[in-house]
N, C-alpha and C positions, 0 to 999 in steps of 0.2 A: 758454728760456735760449739765449744766442747766443755764439758765438766769432767773432772777426774775424781775417782775415789782412791784415796791413799790408804793402804793397809800396812800397819806398823809391824815389822818383824825384827826390829832391833832389840838390843838387850833389855833396857829399861830397868825398873825396880821390882820389888817383890810382887806388886800388883800385876805387872805384866807376866811374871812367872806363874802366878796362881791362875790367871785367866787362860794362859796357854795350856797349862796342865789340865785344868778342869774341862776346857772345851776341846782338848785334843787337836789343837790347831797351832800353826806357826804364828798366827796373827793375834795380837792382844789389844789393838786399838784401830780405829778407822776415822778418817777425816774426809770431808768433801772439799775439793779444790774448785774454785769458781773459774770462769773462763779467762780472767786476767792472769791466771796461772801463779799468782802469789797470795791470793786471799784464801785461807783455809778456814773452814767452819766446822766446829764440832764441840763436844764436851768431853772432858777427861775425867777419870775416876778419882779426882782429888776432892778433899772435903769441901772446899769452897768454890769448886768449879761450876761453871754455868755455860749454857749454849752461847757461843760468841764467835765472831769472825776475828781472825788474827792474820797479820801480814807475816809471811815467812819468805824472806828473800833468799835464804839459804837452808838447805836440808841435805842430809846425807842420803843419796839415792840407794845406797847399799842397805839401808835400814827400812826401806819402804818398797812395796809393790804397788803399781798404779794400773787402774783400768779406766779407760776413757769412753765417754759416750758423746755422740753428736746430739745436740739439743737445739730446739727452735727458740726463737725469742719468747714465745708464749710460755714454754717450759721454764726458761730462765726466770721470767717474771714470777711464775708460780713458786719456784724454789725461793726466790728472794722474798716473796710475801710470807712464806713459811719461816724463813730465817727471822724476819722481823717479828712475826707472831710468837715465835718460841724463844727469841733472844732473852737471855737472863734466866731461863728456866734452869733449875738445879738438876744434879745427877740423881737418878732413880736407883739408889742402892736397894731399897726395899723391894721394888718390882724386879730388879735384875736378880737378886739373890733368891727370892721366893719362886721366880720362874725356873730357876735351876733345880730347886729342891722339891717342887711339886709338879704334878702332871698338868698344871694350868699356866697360862700366860697371865702374869700379874702386871698391871700397868697403874702406876700412881699418877693421877692427874697433874699436869703441869711439870712433870719430871721426865727425864730421858736418860738413856745411856747412848754412847756414841753410835753404835751400829744400828740400834733401834731408830734413832733420830734420822740417820741417813736413809734407812729403808723407807720411812714415811715420806721424807722429802722426795725421794725418787718415785714413790708410788703416786703421791698426790699430783706430781707434775707430769705423770704418765711417761716417765722415762722407763719405769717398770710397768709392763703390761700386766694388769691385774689377773688376766686369764692365764698367764704364764707364771708370774711370781705372786703367789697367793700368800702375802704376808699375814693375812688374817688366820691362816692355818699354822703359822709358825709359833710354837711355844717359846722357842729360843731364837733370839736375833743377835747372837754373838758375832764378833768380827769374822770368825771363820765361817759361820753360816752365811753372813752377808756376802763374803767373798764367793761362796758357792752359788748364791742367788744371782750375783752380778755376772759371773761367768755363764750361768744358764741363760740369762737375758741376752748377753752378747752373742751366744751361739744362735739363739732364736732370731736375733736381728740379722745375722749373717745369712741364715737359711732363708729368710723371707725376702 
């Protein structure tokens, strides 16, 4: 069984441009794709957005980069429990912005931004090995940073 992390590199709107410029990355958004390959889970930086699963039957592959991980049934169940637990949580504008402007990682309880949410889902399900991917040491969990962490974990998986 596999999950994928989709990293958005398409055009988008002004928010995408600002995120890319500020984080110096080609990625402005990330989503988690479940093993059925058409259920995407994330939260977008829209005013009324929330953590939710959406069915995407079509997407432009030129606008996304994908990284996949083999997972166990237990890891999948843990991810799904996290999805259920966080479903409906709102976007963490406050935490995301303050984490960018201060030397501290700011987290507002019950709120997430896309790459932070995915980082936690992968960590608590042990797809990310905490000894390798120390998200607790990350002040910034932007889509670009998440992509670097995902690639680091993939390399460690291949090496072991």
